[in-house]
C-alpha atoms as a printed R data frame, in Angstrom:
    type eleno elety resid chain resno       x      y       z
1   ATOM     1    CA   MET     A     1 -30.501 10.258 -71.754
2   ATOM     2    CA   LYS     A     2 -26.713 10.394 -71.565
3   ATOM     3    CA   LEU     A     3 -24.780  9.143 -74.588
4   ATOM     4    CA   LEU     A     4 -22.663  6.039 -74.140
5   ATOM     5    CA   THR     A     5 -19.278  6.754 -75.664
6   ATOM     6    CA   LEU     A     6 -16.440  4.598 -76.927
7   ATOM     7    CA   LYS     A     7 -13.216  5.399 -75.129
8   ATOM     8    CA   GLN     A     8 -10.921  2.403 -75.630
9   ATOM     9    CA   ASN     A     9  -8.584  2.345 -78.632
10  ATOM    10    CA   ALA     A    10  -9.463 -1.326 -79.149
11  ATOM    11    CA   ASP     A    11 -13.128 -0.400 -79.699
12  ATOM    12    CA   PHE     A    12 -12.209  2.169 -82.354
13  ATOM    13    CA   ARG     A    13  -9.847 -0.264 -84.082
14  ATOM    14    CA   ARG     A    14 -12.509 -3.024 -84.063
15  ATOM    15    CA   LEU     A    15 -14.865 -0.701 -85.938
16  ATOM    16    CA   TYR     A    16 -12.210  0.504 -88.386
17  ATOM    17    CA   TYR     A    17 -11.162 -3.027 -89.333
18  ATOM    18    CA   ARG     A    18 -14.347 -5.082 -88.979
19  ATOM    19    CA   GLY     A    19 -17.182 -2.559 -89.233
20  ATOM    20    CA   LYS     A    20 -19.075 -1.317 -92.254
21  ATOM    21    CA   SER     A    21 -18.248  2.178 -93.444
22  ATOM    22    CA   ALA     A    22 -19.683  4.937 -95.600
23  ATOM    23    CA   SER     A    23 -18.744  8.572 -96.072
24  ATOM    24    CA   ASP     A    24 -19.749 11.855 -97.643
25  ATOM    25    CA   PRO     A    25 -18.135 15.321 -97.601
26  ATOM    26    CA   VAL     A    26 -19.581 16.141 -94.157
27  ATOM    27    CA   VAL     A    27 -18.924 12.995 -92.093
28  ATOM    28    CA   ALA     A    28 -17.746  9.380 -92.343
29  ATOM    29    CA   VAL     A    29 -19.474  6.585 -90.389
30  ATOM    30    CA   TYR     A    30 -18.205  3.206 -89.209
31  ATOM    31    CA   ALA     A    31 -20.779  0.832 -87.673
32  ATOM    32    CA   LYS     A    32 -20.835 -2.632 -86.108
33  ATOM    33    CA   LYS     A    33 -23.245 -4.560 -83.857
34  ATOM    34    CA   ASN     A    34 -22.362 -4.410 -80.145
35  ATOM    35    CA   ARG     A    35 -24.559 -7.045 -78.378
36  ATOM    36    CA   MET     A    36 -26.124 -4.355 -76.178
37  ATOM    37    CA   ASP     A    37 -29.564 -2.797 -76.206
38  ATOM    38    CA   ARG     A    38 -28.095  0.704 -76.659
39  ATOM    39    CA   ASN     A    39 -25.943  2.498 -79.165
40  ATOM    40    CA   ARG     A    40 -22.445  3.693 -78.331
41  ATOM    41    CA   ILE     A    41 -20.665  6.418 -80.266
42  ATOM    42    CA   GLY     A    42 -17.108  7.562 -80.775
43  ATOM    43    CA   ILE     A    43 -15.981 10.731 -82.522
44  ATOM    44    CA   THR     A    44 -12.639 11.215 -84.251
45  ATOM    45    CA   VAL     A    45 -11.337 14.554 -85.487
46  ATOM    46    CA   SER     A    46  -7.941 14.723 -87.171
47  ATOM    47    CA   VAL     A    47  -5.457 17.558 -86.687
48  ATOM    48    CA   LYS     A    48  -5.865 18.147 -90.437
49  ATOM    49    CA   ILE     A    49  -9.319 19.616 -89.735
50  ATOM    50    CA   GLY     A    50  -7.842 22.694 -88.062
51  ATOM    51    CA   ASN     A    51  -6.828 24.182 -84.741
52  ATOM    52    CA   ALA     A    52  -8.222 23.133 -81.346
53  ATOM    53    CA   VAL     A    53 -11.216 25.475 -81.573
54  ATOM    54    CA   THR     A    54 -12.203 24.113 -84.994
55  ATOM    55    CA   ARG     A    55 -11.776 20.485 -83.919
56  ATOM    56    CA   THR     A    56 -13.901 21.046 -80.819
57  ATOM    57    CA   ARG     A    57 -16.624 22.648 -82.918
58  ATOM    58    CA   ALA     A    58 -16.567 19.635 -85.257
59  ATOM    59    CA   ARG     A    59 -17.034 17.305 -82.251
60  ATOM    60    CA   ARG     A    60 -19.943 19.378 -80.928
61  ATOM    61    CA   VAL     A    61 -21.656 19.503 -84.327
62  ATOM    62    CA   ILE     A    62 -21.342 15.725 -84.788
63  ATOM    63    CA   ARG     A    63 -22.587 15.009 -81.245
64  ATOM    64    CA   GLU     A    64 -25.614 17.284 -81.650
65  ATOM    65    CA   GLY     A    65 -26.336 15.961 -85.146
66  ATOM    66    CA   TYR     A    66 -26.345 12.421 -83.741
67  ATOM    67    CA   ARG     A    67 -28.662 13.435 -80.884
68  ATOM    68    CA   SER     A    68 -31.128 14.972 -83.335
69  ATOM    69    CA   VAL     A    69 -31.500 11.706 -85.299
70  ATOM    70    CA   GLU     A    70 -30.819  9.149 -82.563
71  ATOM    71    CA   LYS     A    71 -34.444  7.934 -82.523
72  ATOM    72    CA   ARG     A    72 -34.330  7.205 -86.278
73  ATOM    73    CA   LEU     A    73 -31.236  4.959 -86.049
74  ATOM    74    CA   PRO     A    74 -31.212  1.202 -85.379
75  ATOM    75    CA   VAL     A    75 -30.445  0.123 -81.796
76  ATOM    76    CA   GLY     A    76 -27.588 -2.145 -80.708
77  ATOM    77    CA   TYR     A    77 -24.724 -0.678 -82.735
78  ATOM    78    CA   ASP     A    78 -21.381  0.982 -82.112
79  ATOM    79    CA   PHE     A    79 -20.807  4.010 -84.326
80  ATOM    80    CA   VAL     A    80 -17.609  5.939 -84.974
81  ATOM    81    CA   PHE     A    81 -18.051  9.294 -86.685
82  ATOM    82    CA   VAL     A    82 -15.017 10.773 -88.406
83  ATOM    83    CA   ALA     A    83 -15.033 14.500 -89.113
84  ATOM    84    CA   ARG     A    84 -14.351 15.539 -92.689
85  ATOM    85    CA   GLY     A    85 -13.236 18.897 -94.076
86  ATOM    86    CA   ARG     A    86 -16.722 20.434 -94.163
87  ATOM    87    CA   THR     A    87 -17.809 19.260 -90.696
88  ATOM    88    CA   PRO     A    88 -16.790 22.368 -88.677
89  ATOM    89    CA   PHE     A    89 -18.699 24.613 -91.106
90  ATOM    90    CA   ALA     A    90 -21.878 22.509 -91.249
91  ATOM    91    CA   LYS     A    91 -25.001 22.918 -89.130
92  ATOM    92    CA   SER     A    92 -25.915 20.080 -86.776
93  ATOM    93    CA   GLY     A    93 -29.110 19.386 -88.746
94  ATOM    94    CA   GLU     A    94 -27.094 18.896 -91.924
95  ATOM    95    CA   VAL     A    95 -24.757 16.489 -90.102
96  ATOM    96    CA   GLY     A    96 -27.740 14.610 -88.636
97  ATOM    97    CA   GLU     A    97 -29.291 14.131 -92.063
98  ATOM    98    CA   ALA     A    98 -25.934 12.971 -93.440
99  ATOM    99    CA   ILE     A    99 -25.663 10.428 -90.604
100 ATOM   100    CA   CYS     A   100 -29.151  9.052 -91.376
101 ATOM   101    CA   GLU     A   101 -28.399  8.828 -95.086
102 ATOM   102    CA   LEU     A   102 -25.099  7.017 -94.463
103 ATOM   103    CA   VAL     A   103 -26.686  4.532 -92.028
104 ATOM   104    CA   GLU     A   104 -29.354  3.761 -94.627
105 ATOM   105    CA   ARG     A   105 -26.636  3.314 -97.255
106 ATOM   106    CA   LEU     A   106 -24.964  0.757 -94.961
107 ATOM   107    CA   GLY     A   107 -28.219 -1.194 -94.858
108 ATOM   108    CA   LEU     A   108 -28.583 -1.095 -91.063
109 ATOM   109    CA   LYS     A   109 -32.229  0.010 -90.955
């Protein structure tokens, strides 16, 4: 199934200011309920992470990590994943496990 993505700046800002957040060295997560029966995700990668190739790799790793654990996450939330310094060098499985751990830490399960 195709991922629903957040594209509007207002959606990202709503999560940054009103959502719950947790982070670790691999990825940071912001989450908030969305009144839908599906999850939506947004991915943010700062220029500080590296050049265009490195930032694109970080996006791919986060997207694939999310896909690998999507069934284990609660439904009806918007998530924003923010790449951290170790994200481009991590495997997607490691990122997926970090996402699950952070969602549990937020108390969303």
